[in-house]
N, C-alpha and C positions, 0 to 999 in steps of 0.2 A: 657305917664308913666313915674312912678316915680325910681327913681333909689337908689337899695341899695349899702351898703360900698362892695368895691371889697375885695375879699380875695386873700391872698398871701403876702409872705415876697419878693417884690422886691431888696431891698437893694442895689438899683443903680446898677442893674444887667440887662442885656438882658433879656427880658420877652417875652410870648408868651400871648397873651391877650384874654380871651373868656368869652363871654359873649351871653346869651340867655333873654328874654322876656318869662316871665312865669305865672302862676298862679297856686291856685290850681281848679282843675277841679269842674264842679257844684256837688253841695252837699258834699261837702267836708269840714266842718265845724270846728269839734271838735279835728280831728287830723292833726298837720301838719307835712306833707311831706319833707322830705328834698333830695336834690342832690348831689353826688358825682362826681367828673372828672377824667378821666383816658385819658391815650395818649397809641397809641399801634400803631402797623402794623403787617402784613401780608405779606412777601414777596413771601412765595412759599405756597402751600397746605400744607406744611408739619409740619406747627405749625405757631402759632402767640405768639406774647406779647403784653400784653393787663395791665398794671401798672397804678394805681392809683396816682396822682399827686398832689390833691388836700389834703389839712393839714387837713382840718375836712368839716363836712358835711355843705350844705349850707340851712339851712330851708327856704320853699318857703313860706311865709307870705301873699302873695297878693291873695286877695279875689277873685273868678268868677267873671270876667268879669272887674276887675281891677289890670292887668298886671302890673308887675315892673322890672326891669333890674335888672339881678343879675349875677355877673363877677369875673373873678379867674386873678390874674397877675401871673404865674407860670415861672421863671427862668428858661431859655432851661439848664443854668448848671446843673439844679437840677431833670432834667427829664434822668432817670437812663440809659433806652437802648432805641437805636435810630436804627432806619433802613440802616444799610450798602451802602445799595442799592442807598438811596436819593443823588439825583445828578451823580450819575452811569450809571442809565436808564434812559429811556421815559417813562411817563406814557401809559398804554395799552403793556408793554413789562414785559415778567417774566425771572427774578424775580422783582415782582412789587416794586417800590423803593416808594409807597404811603406813608403816615402817616395818622392816624386819631385821633380826639377825640371824647371822648363817655360820653354821658351823663345818668347817672344810679339813677333810685328812688331809693334811699338807705332805704326808709322807711319801717320797718316789722310790716308784715300785723297783724291784730288780731284774735283768735276764728277761725281762718279756712279761714279768710278774704284776701281779696288782698288787697297790699297796695293801699294807698289813691292816687287817679290820679293825676298828673301834665298835666297841657297843656304848653307847646311851642310852640309860634308862631313864632319866630325869632332867629337866631343863628349867631353869629359874630366873625369870628378869625381875629386876626392881628398882626404882628409879623415881625420884632423886636419891641418892645416897649422900650421905654428908656425913664428916667425921664428928661432929659439934653442933649444938645448936644455943643460939642463933648462929649460922655460917659464917668463915671469916669474910667471906663477902660482903655479909652485913654490915661485920665490926668495922670494914675499911671503911664502910661511907658511915656509918653511926657508930663511932667510935666514945669508950666512957670518957666523961668530960666534967670540970667543975662547973661547966657552962649548961649543964644538962636542964637545967630548971630555969632558966633564961630564954627561951624558943628562938629571939632575936640574936644574940651573943652565940646561941649555938647554932644556930643555921649558919649565920658569918664563920664561922669556925668549919663548917662540913663545906659550906662552898670552896672556900678559898684552896683546903685539902683539894678538891676533885680538881678545881681548874687548873691549879697547879699539876698535878698528875694528868689530867687529861692534853692540854696544851702545852704540856714539856717545857713549862718556862714560870716560875713567878708570876701570879698576877697582880695586874697593879690592881690601886685603890678604890680607879674608876671602874674594873672590870666587875668587883665584887660589887661595890655597891650598887650596879646595874643589876645583877642577878638576887643582891639583897631585896630591890623596890620590887621587883619580881617577886619572889616570895609572900612578900606582906601582903600584894596584891591576890595573889591565888590563896590563902591563907584561910579568910572566911569562908568560901566555899570548899574546901576539902575537909575531910572528917575527923583526920588527927593532922600532928606535926609531920611527919612520915609520907604521908601524901603530897602533901605540899611540896615536901622539898622532893622527891621523885619527880614531880613535875616538871621543877625548877632545874634539877640536874636535867633530866632529859632535854633539854636547851642548850645544855652548855655540850653536850655529846652529838649535837648535830649543826653545830657552829662550823664554817670553812677554817676554824683555827685547829680542830682535830682530827679533819678530814684532810687536809692537804697541811703540805711541810712549805713553811717561805718562814721570812726572818720577821721576829716578833717586834714588837711596838718600841720595845726595850732598846732596840739596836740602833736608833736612832739618838742616843744619848750617850754612844760610847765615841771614843776619840779615836780609837784604832784604825787600820785601815780598813778601809769601805771590803777588801776582800777576803778581811780574818773572821772566821767563824767564833760567835759569843759561844761561851762555856755550853749552853743550855743547848743551841744549835748543835755542838758536836755531841753532847750525851746522846741526843733524839738522831742525830745522822748514823751515831753510832751503835746505838739501838737496834734501827730498821734495819741496820744492815745486816748484822750480824743475827739477831734473834728476830725481826721482822715484827715486829712489839714495841710497847712504848718503853723507854729507861727505867730500869729499878730503883729503888732508895738507894744505892750506894752510889749509882751514875749520878744519879740528883745532888747527893750530897756533894762530892768530889767536884761537881760544876757550880756548886753553890760557894764553893770554899775556892775555886778557882783553880784546882789542882790537874785539871785535866790536859791541859797543855805540857805539863812536863811527860818527856819522852817514856821517862822509866813508867810512871803511874800510868801513862797509855798502854805500853804495854803488856803490862801485868792487868788491864782490866781486858783487854784482847785477850790474852791466855784464860782468863778467866770466864768470858761470855764464851768461848769457842769450846771450854769443859762443859758448860750448862747445857743440858738437854734441850733447851728451847734452841739452840745453835744446829741442830737437824732441820730447822726451818730453811736457813742459809743454803744448807747443803742443798736439801730438795730445791725449793725456788730457784735459788743461784742457777742450777745445772739444767733445770727444765728450761728457763728462759734462755739461756746463754744455747742450747743447744737446738731450740725450738723444737721440744718434744712434744706438743701437742697433738701431731698424727697417731701416735701410740695410742691417745688416749679412748680414737675412733674405734680400733681392732677390737676384732672379738674373738674369744677362744673358738678353737677347731676340734674336731674328733680326729683318731686316725692316730699312725705310727709317724705321718710325715708332718702332721697338722701343729697346730699353734696352741697345744693345752692350756689350761687356765693358770696352771705352775708357771709353766716356762712364761706365758704374756706377761704375768706380776713379773719374773726375775730380770726379764730384756728391760724394762721400764727402768727396775731397781739399779742395773746394772752400772749405769753411767755416776748415778748418785752414789752408790757405794765405792766406786773407784776415789770418786774427789774425796769422800768423808775419810777415807784410809789413807789419802795423801796429804791432808790435812793432821790426822793424828800423827803420823812418819814424819810430817814435814819432810815432803819426796818435791822432786825439783818437776815445776812445772811443764820441763820437756817430757815427763813420764806420760802425759798425754799423747803426744806422739808415738812414742815408743817405750814398752817397757818392758824388764824379765820377768814380769808376773803378772796373775788377773786377781781379780776381785770378785769372786764368783760363789755360788751356794751348789748345792748337789744337782739343782735339775740343768743349771744350766752348765755345770763342767758336764754333765751327760751331752748335752749339745753340743758341746764343744768336744767330744773325744776325751776327757779328761779324767785320767780316774785317780780313785782313793778321797772319792771329797764327798763328805756325808752331812747330812742335815739341809736345812733350810737358811742357817745363817750366813752372812756372805763373809768372806775371810779371806787373807791373802794366800795365792797358790802360786809356786814358783814355776818357771816357764824352762823345758830345755832351749835351747842355744837357736835352734833351728826352727824354732814356733811359727806358725804363721798367725800367732794372736799377739796382743799386746797393745795397750794404749786405748782410744776411743776410736780410731777408724774401723777395728774389727770387731767392735762390739755388734753383738746381734740388734739389737733393739734399733740403733742407729742405723743398720745395714738393711733392715725390716721395714722401717719406715720411708725408709728412700728407695724403694723396689714400688712394681706396679701389681703387687699382690701374687704373680705367678713366674716372675723372672725380675734378676736385676735392671737398676733402672741408670745406667752411667749417667745419662743426663742430673737428675734428682741427686745423684749422690755427688757428680760433680760442683753442681750450684751449689749443694748446704756444706761441702767443705770450704769453698770460695768464701761464701759467704761468713758462716760463722768462727769457720779456725783461721783464715787469716783477714777478717773483713775487707774484701776486696770484692764485692758483689759483682758479679756479671750486670751486660745491661739488659734492659726487658726487649723481648723478641718482637720485632718489626711485626705490623698487623698482616693479616692472612698471609701467615706464611703455611705451605702445605705441610700435611702430617704425611708417615711414612704410609705409605699404600700397600696392606699386606695382601690385598688381595691381586697383586700382582706377580703371578710364578716365578718370574726370575726376584723377584727382591723376597718372597717370603723362604726362598731355600739360601739364603744369603745368613751368614752367622750376626749375633747384634752387634759387634763390632763393624763389621763388613755395612750394616744397615746405615750405621750412624754416617758412615763414612761418605756412602753415597748421600745420603742426606746435606750433608755438608757441601756437597758441590752445588747445591742450588746457591748463588749469587745471594738470596735474601738469607738464607742460612748461615754463610760462611762468619760474618763478623763475629756472630755470639758463641759458635761453636767450636769454632778454632779455638777459642778460650778456656772453655767448660771441657770438652768431650776428653781430651788426652787425661785430665785429672780423673773422670769417671771412669775412665777403660781400664785405670789401675786396680777398680775393686773389681774388675770379673770374673775371679776365683772365687768370690763369695756370692752364693745363690739369694733368691729373695728372702731368705729367712738369716741368712749370715754365715751358711754353712759352707764347707769348705768345698771347693772342687776344683779336679784335672780335666775334666772332659765335661762338655756339653753335647747330648745326642752320638755319642761318639767319637767328636772332634776335640781335640787337644783345645781348651782354653789358651788364647791369646790377649793377655792382657798387658802387651806392651804398646806403647806411646809414645807423641814425641811431642814436647811442649811449643808455644807458640817461638819461645827464644831458642827453641833447636835442642833442649836439654832431653834428652832420654830416659823415661821412667820404664823400668823393667818390673812392672808389675807394684804389689804392695809391700812389698823388699824396698825395692828403686823408690817410689813414693815416701816411704818413710827416712831413705837416708837421705833425699832430695830436701824435704821439711829439715832434717836436721842439721843439714850442712849449709845448705843454699837460702833458708825459709826462717831460720829460726828465730832470726831480729823480727821478722814480720810477723809470725804465729806469738810471741810472747808479749809483745808491742796489742796485736789484738785481742789476744786474752787479757790483759791488763786494761783495752778500751772497754771491754765487756764487763768485767768486775768492777770499773770506776763508773758506767751507766746503773749495774742493777745499784751499787752504791747509792748514788746520788737521785736514781728513781727517775730519770729523765735520760735523753741521747745529747752525747755529747756535743759540743758546738767549738767554735775555733778559739773561743777564749781558754779552755779545757788543757788544750794542746801543750802548755808548757808546762801544767801541773802532771802530765803522762808521760812526758818523754823522758 
């Protein structure tokens, strides 16, 4: 059989290589099915991990009877979760140390039909896979050197190079001498030079200087203002911000040359870094932290026409991240988070929203008609789903989420012993959700919090527990109108967006900037940061 190009970003990393021989099933001609690769484990009966590791779907182009080889090279370092019991327990024991790969037919069925079938008659898994030997990772630690025959000199060269890389600054002579002394004490008890070096390097990688970001000892020698970052600190903060990783050689060289303070050089580096595949970590982690998306990780897919199937669950988790990534590529206005004339969706999500003409599982920008009830973050299914109670919308959760994350104006915590809505009362049970909330707000203990929260959350009432638009609930017209504490009326989602853009624009932009600054710094902002944010 023929072989197709292998998917994956190896970049000289240790990989796991997964291959299948596959074709379309008999009768599948017009629709091209696709496959995703996942990696997971289930150590106990209490839960499991199953994460997609393929960067995009692989289309199965081979016709029935003419299978081809399709494959993925997945860097082991890019697999987010591993079974902590691997290597500690034996197969068959509990907790189980095993891990697995999973091939998923990710094609969306049409008009109520199932996804077009794929035939797989061969699977091969190989690991670890290297492009070359010794691998680049080994040569990065043990490079070719004129000092290779002099163990002490070679050890000094290796130690100083790794310290500079790991600690994100040039090491002092005192730093190097201390580690070299440790090497000399370890060497007699080790079988060879490399074993002693590995033991020494392990101490470098477990010090606070690599685990935490804080000013280095060299900064005490600077004559600049105390609040001025050093070049190495700037390189570190930039790489942790945009790559969630250590600075590369280019950044470190520019820092050593004192060029990162040049505005034009800094702009060029930001553009370069955002174009690098490592920037996907920034879009993912920032959006997940900013929007507090962790509740989505606890949802499990369900079955049924109205259920949250696996493809939809994955799509709603990805949509906010895909929107932010698209906005970065197009240099879009930050106000597109509030309201936009486009969505960034794939086929499964477009089907959920009732948008025709979108095929495939890759996210792409799709234009919206003028009177659409979608656009921006507020109407995204994932954010609406995680702020529901699983069966219906939850105006209080949605209001608190908006105030806290988009406006950076969290409501006060509820007072103790607040009574819950008594659904056993037949008079309360027959009320609409909005009417129940209004009745709850009549309690004196509840008024102070709910008068600030409820009007924001009620504006979302046209969206059900899974973010689908609805005009009626149990035959009654949805009333999504509300009045803010300052007497400003909100007419549903349209009115909410208009109010945010017209009257709260500056507050939203400042809140978004503060959230991003907090992510970039790795800490909450304090009073001293205000001048830099304004």
